[in-house]
C-alpha positions in Angstrom: 38.6 32.7 1.3 39.0 29.9 3.7 42.1 28.1 5.3 43.5 25.7 3.1 45.0 24.2 7.3 41.8 21.8 6.9 42.5 20.6 3.5 46.0 20.0 4.6 45.3 18.2 8.5 43.2 15.8 6.5 45.9 14.8 3.6 48.5 14.7 6.6 45.7 12.0 8.9 44.7 9.8 5.4 48.5 9.6 4.3 49.7 8.4 6.9 52.2 5.5 6.8 54.7 3.3 8.5 54.3 3.4 12.1 50.7 5.8 11.4 49.6 2.3 9.9 48.8 0.6 12.8 47.2 3.5 14.6 44.9 4.3 11.5 43.2 1.0 11.7 43.1 1.3 15.9 41.4 5.0 15.2 39.0 3.3 12.8 38.0 -0.4 14.9 37.0 1.5 17.3 34.8 3.8 16.0 31.4 4.3 17.9 28.8 3.2 14.9 25.3 4.4 15.0 22.3 2.1 15.3 22.3 0.5 11.3 18.5 -0.4 11.6 17.0 3.3 10.1 13.5 3.4 11.2 11.4 2.9 7.9 7.5 3.6 7.7 5.1 0.8 7.8 3.6 -0.3 4.5 0.3 -1.9 3.4 0.8 -4.0 -0.1 -2.0 -5.4 -2.0 -1.8 -9.4 -3.2 1.1 -8.1 -6.1 2.8 -5.7 -4.0 1.3 -2.4 -4.5 1.6 0.3 -2.0 -1.8 0.7 -0.7 -0.9 3.0 2.2 1.8 4.0 4.5 2.2 5.5 7.8 4.9 8.2 8.4 8.0 7.0 10.9 7.7 8.1 14.9 9.4 12.2 13.7 6.9 12.2 11.2 8.9 11.6 8.1 8.0 9.5 5.4 10.9 6.9 4.3 9.9 4.3 2.8 11.5 0.6 3.1 13.8 -0.4 -0.3 16.0 -2.6 -1.6 18.3 -1.9 -4.2 16.8 -4.2 -6.4 13.1 -1.9 -6.1 15.3 1.5 -8.2 15.7 2.0 -11.2 19.5 1.5 -12.4 19.3 4.4 -14.9 18.8 6.2 -11.3 21.9 4.2 -9.6 23.9 4.6 -13.1 23.2 8.7 -12.4 24.2 8.5 -8.9 27.5 7.3 -9.1 27.9 9.0 -11.7 27.1 11.9 -10.5 28.3 11.6 -6.6 31.0 8.6 -6.7 32.7 7.6 -9.7 35.0 5.6 -7.4 32.3 3.8 -4.8 33.1 0.9 -5.7 36.9 0.8 -5.5 38.0 3.5 -2.7 37.6 1.9 0.9 35.1 4.9 2.1 37.0 7.8 1.1 38.1 9.1 -2.2 41.6 10.2 -1.6 42.5 11.0 -5.1 38.8 13.6 -5.0 39.6 14.7 -1.3 43.2 16.0 -2.8 42.0 17.2 -5.7 39.1 19.2 -3.4 42.2 20.6 -1.5 44.1 21.2 -4.1 41.6 23.3 -5.6 40.3 24.9 -2.8 44.3 26.4 -2.0 44.4 27.6 -5.9 41.2 29.2 -5.7 40.4 30.2 -2.4 37.0 28.6 -2.0 35.4 25.7 -2.3 35.6 24.2 -6.2 34.4 20.8 -5.5 33.3 18.4 -3.2 35.1 15.1 -2.1 32.3 13.3 -0.1 31.8 9.7 -1.0 28.1 8.0 -0.8 29.9 6.4 2.3 30.9 9.6 3.7 27.0 11.0 3.4 26.1 7.9 4.5 27.7 8.5 7.7 26.5 11.9 8.0 23.3 11.2 7.6 23.0 8.2 9.7 24.5 10.4 12.4 22.3 13.4 11.3 26.0 15.7 11.8 25.6 18.4 8.9 28.3 19.6 6.5 29.2 22.6 8.1 31.8 21.6 10.9 35.1 20.4 10.1 35.1 18.3 13.3 32.2 16.4 11.9 33.6 16.2 8.4 36.4 14.6 9.9 33.8 12.0 12.0 32.1 11.6 9.0 35.8 10.5 7.7 36.2 8.2 10.2 32.6 6.5 10.5 33.0 5.9 6.6 36.0 3.9 6.7 34.8 2.3 9.8 31.3 1.4 7.8 33.3 0.2 4.8 35.0 -2.5 7.6 31.5 -4.3 8.4 28.8 -3.4 5.4 29.3 -4.7 1.7 29.1 -1.5 -1.1 25.5 -2.8 -1.3 24.5 -2.0 2.0 26.0 1.4 2.2 24.0 2.0 -1.0 20.6 0.6 0.4 21.5 2.8 3.3 21.8 5.6 0.8 18.8 5.3 -0.8 16.8 5.2 2.2 18.6 7.8 3.9 19.3 10.7 1.4 17.1 14.1 2.1 14.9 15.4 0.1 13.3 18.8 1.8 10.7 18.7 4.2 10.0 15.2 5.8 10.3 13.4 2.8 13.7 11.0 3.2 14.7 8.2 0.9 14.5 7.9 -2.9 11.6 5.7 -2.8 9.1 8.1 -0.9 10.7 10.6 -3.3 9.4 8.8 -6.1 6.0 8.8 -4.7 6.3 12.3 -3.8 7.2 14.1 -7.1 5.7 10.9 -9.7 3.4 9.4 -8.0 5.0 6.2 -8.6 7.2 3.4 -7.3 11.3 4.5 -8.3 11.5 0.9 -10.4 11.1 2.6 -13.3 12.0 5.9 -13.7 12.7 8.4 -17.1 15.9 9.5 -17.5 14.8 13.2 -16.6 12.9 11.8 -13.4 16.3 9.7 -12.2 18.1 12.8 -12.7 16.0 15.0 -10.4 16.0 12.4 -7.8 20.1 12.6 -7.7 20.3 16.6 -7.8 17.9 17.0 -5.0 19.7 16.0 -2.3 22.3 18.0 -2.2 20.2 21.2 -1.6 17.2 19.7 -0.7 15.3 23.0 0.7 16.2 25.0 -2.0 16.0 22.5 -4.7 12.4 21.3 -4.2 10.8 21.7 -7.3 7.8 22.8 -6.0 9.4 25.9 -4.4 12.2 26.0 -6.8 11.8 24.7 -10.2 15.0 27.0 -11.8 17.0 25.9 -9.0 15.6 22.0 -9.5 16.1 22.5 -13.4 19.4 23.5 -13.1 20.3 20.9 -10.6 18.8 18.3 -12.9 20.6 19.3 -15.9 23.6 19.2 -14.4 23.3 15.7 -13.4 22.3 15.3 -17.0 25.1 17.1 -18.7 27.7 15.3 -16.6 26.5 11.9 -17.4 27.1 12.9 -21.3 30.7 14.3 -20.2 31.5 11.1 -18.8 29.5 8.6 -21.8 26.7 7.3 -20.0 24.3 8.9 -21.8 24.3 10.3 -25.7 23.5 13.6 -26.9 19.9 12.8 -28.2 19.4 11.6 -24.8 20.3 14.1 -22.9 18.3 16.7 -25.2 15.7 15.0 -25.0 15.4 14.0 -21.1 16.1 18.3 -20.5 12.8 18.4 -22.7 11.0 16.9 -20.0 9.2 19.3 -17.9 9.6 19.3 -13.8 6.9 18.3 -11.6 5.6 21.3 -9.8 3.1 19.7 -7.7 3.9 17.0 -4.7 1.5 13.7 -5.2 -0.3 12.2 -2.2 1.0 9.3 -0.7 -1.6 6.3 -1.9 -4.4 5.8 0.5 -6.1 2.9 -0.3 -8.4 0.6 1.7 -7.5 2.9 4.5 -10.2 1.7 7.3 -8.9 -1.9 6.8 -5.0 -0.5 6.3 -5.6 1.2 10.1 -7.0 -2.4 11.2 -4.1 -4.6 10.1 -1.5 -2.0 11.6 -3.4 -1.9 15.2 -3.6 -5.5 15.2 0.3 -5.6 14.3 3.0 -3.4 14.3 5.3 -5.1 11.7 6.9 -2.7 9.3 5.7 -4.8 5.9 1.5 -6.2 6.1 0.7 -7.9 2.5 -2.5 -8.2 2.2 -4.9 -9.9 -0.4 -6.3 -7.3 -1.7 -6.3 -6.2 -5.1 -4.6 -2.4 -5.6 -6.6 -2.7 -9.2 -10.2 -3.7 -7.5 -9.6 -1.5 -4.5 -9.8 1.5 -6.8 -12.5 0.8 -8.7 -14.7 -0.1 -5.4 -13.8 3.2 -3.9 -14.7 5.3 -6.8 -18.1 3.8 -7.4 -18.9 4.3 -3.5 -18.4 7.3 -4.1 -20.4 7.9 -6.9 -23.0 6.4 -5.2 -23.3 9.1 -3.2 -23.1 11.8 -5.1 -25.7 14.1 -5.5 -27.8 12.1 -2.4 -28.8 14.3 0.7 -29.5 12.8 4.3 -25.4 12.1 4.5 -25.4 9.1 2.8 -23.0 6.9 2.9 -21.7 3.5 1.5 -19.5 0.5 2.0 -18.3 -2.3 -0.7 -16.4 -5.3 -0.2 -15.5 -7.8 -3.0 -14.5 -11.7 -1.9 -12.9 -14.6 -4.0 -15.5 -16.9 -2.4 -13.0 -20.1 -3.4 -10.0 -18.8 -1.8 -11.6 -17.0 1.1 -9.6 -13.7 -0.3 -11.2 -10.5 0.5 -10.0 -8.2 -3.0 -11.5 -5.1 -2.0 -12.3 -3.7 1.6 -14.6 -0.3 1.6 -14.9 0.8 4.9 -16.6 4.0 3.7 -17.1 6.4 0.6 -14.7 8.6 2.1 -11.9 8.7 4.8 -12.3 12.0 6.7 -13.7 13.3 9.6 -16.9 14.8 7.4 -20.9 14.9 8.5 -20.9 11.4 6.8 -18.6 10.0 10.0 -16.1 8.9 7.4 -13.6 7.6 9.5 -16.0 5.2 10.7 -15.5 1.6 9.2 -19.0 0.3 7.9 -17.9 -2.9 7.0 -17.4 -3.3 11.0 -20.2 -1.5 11.9 -23.1 -3.6 13.7 -26.1 -3.2 11.4 -29.9 -4.9 10.6 -29.6 -6.9 7.6 -33.2 -6.3 6.3 -34.3 -9.0 4.3 -30.7 -10.2 3.2 -30.8 -13.4 6.1 -34.2 -14.7 4.1 -32.4 -17.2 1.4 -30.5 -19.1 4.6 -34.3 -19.7 6.2 -35.4 -20.8 3.0 -32.2 -23.0 2.6 -32.7 -24.3 5.9 -36.6 -25.3 4.6 -35.1 -27.2 2.0 -32.5 -28.9 4.3 -35.3 -29.7 6.2 -36.8 -31.3 3.9 -40.1 -28.9 3.9 -40.2 -27.0 1.2 -38.6 -27.6 -2.4 -38.6 -24.3 -5.2 -42.0 -25.1 -6.2 -43.5 -25.8 -3.3 -46.6 -23.7 -3.3 -46.2 -21.5 0.5 -49.2 -19.3 1.4 -48.9 -15.2 1.9 -51.9 -13.8 3.4 -52.2 -12.1 6.5 -50.8 -13.9 9.4 -50.0 -13.2 13.1 -48.0 -15.5 15.2 -48.7 -14.8 18.9 -48.3 -10.7 19.1 -46.2 -10.5 16.1 -48.1 -9.6 13.0 -45.5 -9.4 10.2 -46.6 -7.2 6.8 -44.7 -7.1 3.2 -42.8 -4.6 2.2 -45.9 -3.1 0.2 -48.9 -4.2 2.5 -50.0 -6.4 -0.1 -50.4 -10.1 -0.1 -50.4 -12.8 -3.0 -52.3 -15.3 -1.6 -50.7 -18.8 -2.6 -47.3 -19.0 -4.8 -44.6 -21.0 -5.1 -41.7 -20.9 -3.1 -39.2 -20.0 -5.7 -41.4 -16.7 -6.6 -41.7 -16.0 -2.3 -38.1 -15.8 -1.9 -37.7 -14.2 -5.5 -40.0 -11.8 -4.7 -38.7 -10.9 -0.8 -42.0 -11.7 0.5 -42.2 -11.7 4.5 -45.1 -13.6 5.5 -43.7 -16.5 3.7 -39.8 -16.3 5.4 -41.9 -16.1 8.9 -43.8 -19.1 8.4 -40.6 -20.7 7.3 -38.9 -19.8 10.3 -41.7 -20.6 12.9 -41.3 -24.3 11.6 -37.3 -24.0 11.7 -37.3 -22.1 14.6 -35.0 -19.1 14.9 -32.3 -20.9 17.5 -31.7 -23.4 14.3 -31.2 -20.1 12.6 -28.6 -18.2 14.9 -27.1 -21.4 14.8 -26.2 -21.6 11.3 -25.2 -18.1 11.2 -22.7 -18.5 14.1 -22.0 -21.5 11.8 -20.6 -19.5 9.2 -18.6 -17.5 11.1 -21.2 -14.7 12.1 -21.8 -13.4 15.1 -25.1 -11.7 15.3 -26.1 -9.6 18.3 -29.2 -10.2 19.8 -31.3 -7.1 21.0 -32.8 -9.9 23.8 -31.3 -12.8 25.0 -33.5 -14.9 23.1 -34.4 -15.0 19.3 -37.5 -14.1 17.9 -39.5 -14.8 14.7 -38.7 -11.0 14.1 -35.1 -11.9 13.2 -36.3 -13.8 10.3 -37.1 -9.8 9.1 -33.8 -8.3 10.1 -33.9 -8.1 14.2 -30.5 -8.9 14.7 -27.5 -6.9 14.7 -24.9 -8.2 11.9 -21.5 -6.8 10.0 -21.1 -6.2 6.3 -18.3 -9.2 6.6 -20.5 -11.2 8.3 -22.7 -11.1 5.2 -20.0 -11.7 3.5 -19.1 -15.1 5.0 -23.0 -16.0 4.8 -23.4 -15.5 1.7 -19.5 -17.0 0.2 -20.8 -20.5 2.2 -24.2 -19.9 0.0 -21.7 -19.4 -3.0 -19.6 -22.3 -2.2 -22.2 -25.5 -1.8 -22.6 -24.6 1.8 -19.7 -24.7 3.0 -17.8 -22.2 5.2 -15.0 -19.8 3.4 -12.9 -18.9 6.3 -12.7 -14.9 4.9 -9.5 -13.4 5.5 -7.4 -10.4 4.7 -3.1 -11.4 5.4 -1.8 -13.4 2.5 -0.5 -16.6 3.5 -2.7 -17.4 6.4 -3.4 -21.1 7.5 -6.2 -22.9 5.7 -9.2 -23.6 7.9 -11.3 -27.1 7.8 -14.7 -25.7 6.2 -18.0 -26.3 8.4 -21.1 -27.3 6.6 -23.9 -24.7 6.6 -26.3 -25.6 4.3 -26.3 -29.0 2.8 -24.5 -28.5 -0.9 -28.4 -29.7 -2.5 -30.5 -26.9 -0.2 -27.5 -23.9 -0.9 -28.0 -25.1 -5.0 -31.5 -24.5 -4.6 -31.2 -20.9 -3.0 -28.6 -20.0 -5.5 -30.7 -21.4 -8.5 -33.3 -18.8 -7.3 -31.8 -15.9 -6.7 -30.1 -16.1 -10.2 -33.5 -15.5 -11.6 -34.1 -12.4 -9.5 -35.0 -9.3 -12.0 -32.0 -7.3 -12.5 -32.7 -3.7 -11.6 -33.2 -1.4 -15.2 -30.5 -1.1 -17.7 -28.7 -3.7 -16.0 -27.8 -7.3 -17.6 -30.2 -10.5 -17.2 -26.4 -12.4 -16.4 -27.5 -15.1 -13.8 -25.8 -13.0 -10.7 -27.4 -14.3 -7.8 -28.6 -11.6 -6.1 -30.4 -10.4 -2.4 -31.4 -7.1 -1.8 -32.2 -5.6 1.9 -34.1 -2.6 3.3 -33.7 -2.4 7.3 -36.9 -1.1 10.0 -37.3 2.4 9.3 -35.2 2.5 5.5 -31.9 2.8 8.0 -30.0 0.0 5.6 -30.2 -1.1 1.9 -28.1 -3.9 1.2 -27.4 -5.8 -1.8 -25.1 -8.8 -1.3 -24.6 -11.1 -4.9 -22.6 -14.1 -6.1 -21.5 -15.9 -9.4 -19.4 -18.8 -9.8 -16.3 -17.4 -8.5 -16.7 -13.9 -6.4 -19.2 -12.3 -3.8 -20.0 -8.8 -3.8 -21.8 -7.0 -1.1 -23.0 -3.0 -1.0 -24.6 -1.1 1.6 -26.4 2.1 1.7 -27.5 4.6 4.7 -25.8 6.7 7.2 -22.7 5.8 9.4 -24.7 7.1 12.5 -27.8 4.6 11.9 -30.3 7.5 11.5 -33.4 6.8 8.8 -33.0 7.4 5.1 -36.6 7.8 3.6 -36.9 6.5 0.6 -34.1 3.8 0.9 -34.6 0.3 -0.5 -32.0 -2.0 -1.4 -33.5 -3.0 -4.8 -33.2 0.9 -5.5 -30.2 2.0 -4.4 -27.9 -0.9 -3.7 -29.1 -3.4 -6.2 -27.6 -1.3 -9.5 -24.7 -0.4 -8.1 -24.1 -4.8 -6.7 -24.7 -4.8 -10.8 -21.8 -2.3 -11.4 -19.6 -3.6 -9.2 -19.6 -7.5 -10.7 -19.2 -4.8 -14.2 -16.0 -3.5 -12.9 -14.5 -6.4 -11.8 -13.6 -6.4 -15.8 -14.4 -10.0 -16.2 -17.3 -12.3 -17.2 -19.4 -13.5 -15.0 -18.1 -17.6 -14.1 -21.2 -19.7 -14.2 -23.2 -21.0 -10.9 -22.3 -25.0 -10.4 -24.6 -27.6 -12.1 -26.9 -28.7 -9.6 -25.3 -31.6 -7.2 -26.1 -34.8 -6.7 -29.7 -35.1 -5.0 -31.3 -31.8 -6.4 -34.8 -32.3 -7.6 -35.4 -30.3 -10.8 -39.0 -31.2 -11.5 -42.3 -29.0 -12.0 -44.6 -28.5 -9.2 -47.4 -31.1 -10.6 -44.1 -34.0 -10.1 -43.5 -32.9 -6.9 -44.1 -36.2 -3.9 -47.4 -34.9 -3.0 -45.4 -33.9 0.7 -43.7 -30.9 -1.1 -46.5 -29.6 -3.4 -47.3 -27.3 -0.5 -46.5 -25.8 2.9 -48.4 -26.1 5.7 -48.0 -23.2 8.6 -47.3 -25.1 11.8 -49.0 -21.9 13.5 -50.0 -19.0 13.3 -53.8 -17.3 13.2 -55.5 -15.2 10.3 -55.5 -12.2 10.4 -58.9 -9.9 9.6 -57.1 -8.0 6.6 -59.1 -4.6 8.0 -57.4 -4.6 11.6 -55.1 -2.0 12.4 -51.3 -3.0 12.1 -48.4 -0.8 13.1 -45.8 -0.4 9.6 -43.3 1.6 11.9 -41.6 1.2 14.3 -41.9 -3.0 13.9 -42.3 -5.4 17.0 -38.8 -5.9 18.6 -37.3 -2.7 16.8 -34.1 -1.5 18.6 -34.3 2.5 18.2 -31.2 5.0 19.4 -32.4 8.0 20.0 -31.4 11.1 18.4 -31.6 14.6 20.3 -33.7 16.9 18.7 -35.3 14.6 16.5 -39.2 12.9 17.1 -40.2 9.6 17.0 -42.6 8.9 14.0 -45.0 6.4 13.8 -47.3 4.9 11.4 -50.8 2.5 11.7 -51.4 0.8 8.5 -55.3 -0.5 7.8 -58.1 -0.2 10.7 -60.6 2.3 11.1 -59.9 5.9 11.8 -59.9 7.9 14.0 -57.0 6.4 16.4 -55.3 6.3 19.6 -51.9 6.1 20.5 -50.6 4.6 23.7 -47.2 4.7 25.2 -46.6 2.1 27.9 -50.3 2.4 28.9 -50.8 6.2 28.7 -52.6 7.9 26.0 -50.5 9.7 23.8 -52.9 10.8 20.7 -56.6 10.6 21.2 -59.2 10.5 18.2 -56.4 11.4 15.4 -57.5 10.9 11.9 -53.3 10.7 10.6 -51.7 7.6 10.2 -48.8 8.9 10.7 -48.2 10.8 13.9 -44.6 12.3 16.0 -44.5 10.9 19.6 -41.8 13.4 20.5 -38.3 12.9 21.4 -38.7 9.6 22.9 -37.0 8.8 26.5 -34.5 5.7 26.4 -36.1 2.3 28.3 -38.3 -0.5 27.0 -41.5 0.5 25.5 -45.0 -1.0 24.5 -46.4 0.9 21.9 -50.2 0.2 21.2 -52.7 1.9 18.9 -56.7 1.6 19.1 -58.8 2.4 16.0 -62.6 3.0 16.0 -63.9 0.0 16.0 -61.5 -1.2 19.0 -59.3 -3.4 17.1 -55.5 -3.2 18.3 -52.3 -3.7 17.3 -48.8 -3.5 19.4 -45.7 -3.5 19.6 -42.4 -3.7 21.9 -39.2 -1.6 21.2 -36.5 -0.7 22.7 -34.9 3.0 22.8 -31.0 3.6 23.5 -29.3 6.6 24.3 -28.1 8.3 21.8 
């Protein structure tokens, strides 16, 4: 049996009249009001307002920001009908309900019905004052009356939408809607709305995953009350009560987690509105996971999608998985420094076009050539002789690319890379010809900037992730004619097996030692970059950009759900003629330097000259020689390590960090050398 005394005290307190009214006003006006800005989760949204990721508040609770307009009107109607039918007419305390509750308690000797208004509940939640103390109840009444004097009814209701408890670390209707239904609360079924009304009355005992019976009874009671007061008809209630309860919690959205972490680290503001598209991001994350299924050697994947007309990044997948796993899934591979392999070749050829050295139909030599101590090889160790520049770029031949870069100058290439907004990192202070074949460190984000400029008539495109960023004055990376030549050539590259011949302009690349497999392509609207490799930089034997990354690139474009937009028409000044109609100076390209190499001389196929290799504990350095006459002798900084070995590929053991000159000598006395840097793990 409970005492009726508290109700009598409350009745006397609340119905004081005459001289007591001034005292009551002073009592209310001097109320100490707690902070009225409850902490809410930092949230990251896509371009359409879809939640990509949210973060808990400091005490580990999920409390997502929400406005009254963002909540289903049926939920609001059920809430007011069940909790506080006179919410918009009372002054914070419902005297009629309080009198009824007190009378019933006296008559029955126990509490039969509650009298807490939504405003009183907000007062309790703001102070976390609990419900068991009568002193606490009086404090809630006082604070509720004070809140009503400084806040509007909608503001009070919005506080409830943020603070209502739903068990565990879930607070507020929006967090609860994601937890139980995996969606925003703006479109709820009547059954879903009723469940969200019911749980806060006893959040621990009404969680549907732990106490489904209690949750079902409480939900149906909310619906029955809606029928009693004419809010719903019998058919609507029957239909809603037949809907099953959710029995498992949903995870909160976790799209673009790497990018979200970066954006929040840059700015701790509560709301981050990004340029990403949630649907595109979801599709690309699924594609990245698909790419590594069944793959050994801890293969990982990264993907970026960009609108090169606006600079908006539409998807950014930093890793196939976001976890502390063997893939090192927490590492954002869109930001990691990697070798670009052959993906810089389009810019080299573009510079050749711009400087008037070549035309797509110009003939160029693909023969063994040495540039000082550097003797590049094609990926298949074959040579095509004389062929067109168009074919040389489409086949990604190394000798023509290095020959062109020798004429242009590596420093000019680096200048253009930086003009495109890239931050290339060199293994040494001065760029060498090895840059043409990937001897430089870049990020996927860098490569997206470069290819966006190729796709945009040679102009830089300011890549951005946040909506509303100020436009940046573009710079010219390549002339419009040179950029168009590059796109026209790349659109003629043979697609991978089973991929459509749809005119996609794309380039693949494989870095030294098969550490990185790339495919980057563009149409008239989008640029997509694909990277495959190991996050720790270890080799992935057999990984080629054309074999692994290119099919994913075409699949990524297919998942955009749109037909490819055509590349632009030839700009003014483009020369679209056959080889025979070219001006004589453009019919053939003559190398500025370089000497012919004996095709039978030995060449170190791996590691290449200028390579930077990370020492891997327990992993030996494998080296390989092509051509030459066995047996071979290998020298490490002038000291022999293997003498008279007939194997073309050998292990030199676990290397020590430092700079190394590696030499191989064949039985005829011909030698080949490369310079390397071994870095600490």
